[in-house]
C-alpha positions in Angstrom: 97.2 78.2 72.0 95.8 74.9 70.7 93.1 75.5 68.0 89.5 74.0 70.3 88.8 70.8 69.1 85.6 69.9 66.4 82.8 67.6 66.9 83.0 65.0 64.4 79.0 64.1 65.3 78.0 67.8 65.3 79.4 68.2 61.8 77.6 65.1 60.5 74.3 66.4 61.7 75.1 69.6 59.9 76.3 67.7 56.5 73.2 65.2 56.9 70.6 68.9 57.6 72.2 70.1 54.9 72.0 67.6 52.3 67.9 67.1 53.2 67.4 70.9 52.5 69.0 70.7 49.5 67.0 67.6 48.6 63.6 69.5 49.6 64.7 72.4 47.9 65.4 70.4 44.6 62.7 68.4 45.0 62.2 68.0 41.0 65.6 66.7 40.2 64.8 63.4 42.9 61.9 62.6 41.2 62.4 63.4 38.0 65.3 60.3 38.6 62.6 58.5 39.9 60.2 58.5 36.5 63.0 58.6 34.6 64.5 55.4 36.1 60.9 53.4 36.1 61.4 54.0 32.4 64.5 52.5 32.1 64.1 49.9 34.1 60.7 49.4 32.3 62.4 49.0 29.1 65.3 47.2 29.9 63.4 44.5 31.5 62.1 43.8 28.0 65.5 43.0 26.2 65.8 39.3 25.8 62.2 38.9 25.2 62.5 36.6 21.9 63.8 33.9 23.4 61.8 30.6 24.3 62.5 27.3 26.6 60.9 24.4 26.5 61.2 22.0 29.1 60.4 18.2 29.4 60.3 15.7 32.5 62.0 12.1 32.1 61.3 9.5 34.7 65.2 7.5 34.6 63.2 4.5 35.9 64.1 1.8 38.4 65.0 -1.4 36.8 65.4 -4.0 39.1 67.3 -7.7 38.8 65.5 -11.2 38.0 65.9 -11.3 41.8 64.5 -8.6 42.4 66.8 -6.4 43.7 67.8 -2.6 42.4 70.4 -2.1 39.5 72.5 0.4 40.1 74.2 1.8 36.7 74.7 5.0 35.4 71.2 5.2 33.6 69.9 5.9 36.5 72.7 8.4 37.1 71.2 12.2 36.9 74.9 13.6 35.9 75.1 10.7 33.6 72.0 12.4 31.4 74.2 15.7 31.4 77.0 14.3 29.9 74.6 12.6 27.7 72.7 15.4 26.7 75.8 17.7 26.4 77.5 15.1 24.0 77.9 16.2 20.2 76.6 13.0 18.9 73.0 13.3 20.8 72.8 17.2 20.1 74.0 16.9 16.4 71.0 14.0 16.2 68.3 16.6 18.1 70.0 19.3 15.3 68.9 17.1 12.6 65.8 16.3 13.9 64.4 19.8 15.2 66.4 21.5 11.9 68.4 23.4 13.6 72.0 24.1 12.3 75.1 22.7 13.6 76.1 23.8 16.8 73.0 25.6 17.7 72.6 23.8 21.2 75.8 23.9 22.0 75.2 25.9 25.7 71.5 25.7 25.6 70.7 22.2 27.3 70.6 22.4 31.0 69.5 19.4 32.7 68.6 19.3 36.6 67.3 16.6 38.9 63.7 17.4 39.7 63.6 16.6 44.1 65.4 14.7 45.9 65.0 11.9 48.5 67.2 11.5 51.5 67.9 8.8 53.9 66.5 5.4 53.5 63.8 6.2 50.6 66.8 7.5 48.7 68.0 4.5 47.4 64.6 3.5 46.2 63.5 6.8 44.7 63.2 7.2 40.8 64.8 9.8 39.4 63.0 12.5 37.8 65.1 14.9 35.5 64.0 18.3 34.4 65.6 18.9 30.7 65.5 22.4 29.0 66.4 23.8 25.6 66.7 27.6 25.2 66.4 28.8 21.4 64.8 31.6 18.8 62.3 29.3 17.2 59.9 27.7 19.7 59.0 24.8 17.1 62.4 23.8 16.7 63.7 24.3 20.2 60.7 22.2 21.7 61.4 19.5 18.9 65.4 19.5 19.5 64.1 18.9 23.7 61.7 16.1 22.4 64.6 14.6 20.4 67.0 14.6 23.2 64.6 13.3 25.8 64.3 10.2 23.3 67.9 10.1 22.9 68.2 10.0 27.0 65.5 7.1 26.9 67.5 5.0 24.2 70.3 5.4 26.1 69.8 4.5 29.6 67.5 1.8 30.9 65.8 1.1 27.1 68.3 -1.7 26.1 68.0 -3.7 29.1 64.3 -3.6 30.0 63.5 -3.3 26.5 64.9 -7.3 26.5 62.9 -7.9 29.6 59.7 -6.5 28.0 60.0 -8.3 24.8 60.7 -11.7 26.8 57.5 -10.8 29.0 55.4 -10.2 25.7 56.9 -13.4 24.4 55.6 -15.6 27.3 52.4 -13.6 27.5 51.5 -14.9 23.5 52.9 -18.1 23.9 50.5 -18.4 27.4 47.6 -16.9 26.0 48.0 -19.9 22.9 48.0 -22.5 25.4 45.4 -21.6 27.4 43.4 -21.3 24.4 44.2 -24.5 23.4 43.6 -25.8 27.0 40.1 -24.2 27.0 38.9 -25.7 23.4 40.1 -29.3 24.8 38.1 -28.6 28.4 34.9 -27.8 26.3 35.6 -31.0 24.1 35.8 -32.9 27.0 33.0 -31.4 29.1 30.5 -32.0 26.1 31.8 -35.8 25.5 30.9 -36.3 29.6 27.6 -34.7 28.8 26.5 -36.2 25.8 28.1 -39.2 25.0 26.7 -42.4 25.8 29.5 -43.9 28.0 31.0 -46.8 30.3 31.9 -46.0 33.4 35.5 -46.7 32.7 35.9 -44.1 29.6 33.8 -41.5 31.6 36.2 -42.2 34.2 38.9 -41.5 31.6 37.3 -38.6 30.3 36.6 -36.9 34.0 40.3 -37.3 34.9 41.6 -35.6 31.7 39.0 -32.7 32.2 40.2 -32.4 35.8 44.1 -32.5 34.7 43.2 -29.7 32.1 41.3 -27.9 34.5 44.3 -27.6 36.8 46.3 -26.6 33.3 44.2 -24.0 32.7 44.5 -22.6 36.6 48.1 -22.7 36.0 48.3 -21.0 33.0 45.9 -18.4 34.1 48.4 -17.5 37.3 51.2 -17.7 34.6 48.9 -15.3 32.3 48.5 -12.8 35.7 52.3 -12.6 36.6 53.8 -12.2 33.1 51.3 -9.2 32.9 51.9 -7.8 36.3 55.6 -8.3 35.2 55.0 -6.6 32.3 53.3 -3.4 33.6 56.0 -2.9 36.0 58.6 -3.2 33.4 56.9 -0.2 31.0 55.7 1.6 33.8 58.1 1.8 36.6 62.0 -0.1 35.0 61.7 1.7 31.8 63.1 5.8 31.4 59.9 7.4 29.7 59.4 10.9 28.5 56.7 12.3 31.4 55.6 15.3 29.7 56.8 16.8 26.4 58.2 19.9 25.8 56.2 22.8 25.0 58.1 26.4 24.1 57.3 29.1 26.2 58.5 32.8 25.8 61.1 33.4 28.6 62.6 36.9 29.5 65.7 37.4 30.6 64.4 40.2 33.4 61.9 40.5 35.2 59.7 43.8 34.6 58.8 44.2 38.2 62.3 44.3 39.6 64.0 46.0 36.8 61.5 48.9 37.3 61.6 49.4 40.9 65.2 49.0 40.4 65.5 51.6 38.0 63.4 53.9 40.3 65.4 53.4 43.4 68.6 54.6 41.4 67.1 57.3 39.4 66.1 58.4 42.6 69.4 58.1 44.0 70.5 59.8 41.7 68.8 62.6 41.4 69.0 63.3 45.1 72.8 63.2 44.4 72.0 66.3 41.8 70.3 68.1 44.0 72.7 67.8 47.0 75.6 68.8 44.5 73.7 71.9 42.5 72.3 72.9 46.0 76.3 73.1 47.0 77.4 75.3 43.9 74.5 77.6 44.0 75.2 78.2 48.0 
């Protein structure tokens, strides 16, 4: 004779029913596991609380050629910024500026691009870079982040755009000097025409000179306005610059709420398993 076939579903229902009764009978084990797990999760969340993060925001700028087209180069490439900030020379300089020991920044510097444009605007968008430094000393950590940000500015658009800015400032000073001279000449000529008793021919000569000086004044004013606009554009758009200085904030390696929740769930599960195993042995 053959043994009657067993129904797997029936056996599963019996096992689940027995486990449920075991958990209900030894309810204090899952509850205790829940409480202990939550406490341990809270304690675990306190680990790593002595670390600080300091982040600074950098605009890489958008330099343009004299013809007005965008200049593409490594200095507007976010990947180049990661290479610069991870280089030994940049990090050693930042460590010295912040009073950190040599090698303190190794592995503690991260660079990320803030947002990214897509489509036709991607080539015109000014890259924004978030530079973050992690350390145990808040003051030295933020000083190191600011020093690295300054290095990024100096090694990217600063040389090219800096030359343009210096040129615009020189033109601006020259134009202002010429404009002052023209203004003095216009005032003198105007005064001579009004006061001096001139014959018609000499008066015509002075009027002609005054008209020429006024035209020159207008040209200089246009040049002054154009130079000021170009200077403002180079300083505020083309040149890389630090948007926000780094400020160290305390960071936690683990979220307290998630750690407590996960600990409680694990404790509950372990307590339920212990209850089932214990009930089996007692039975």
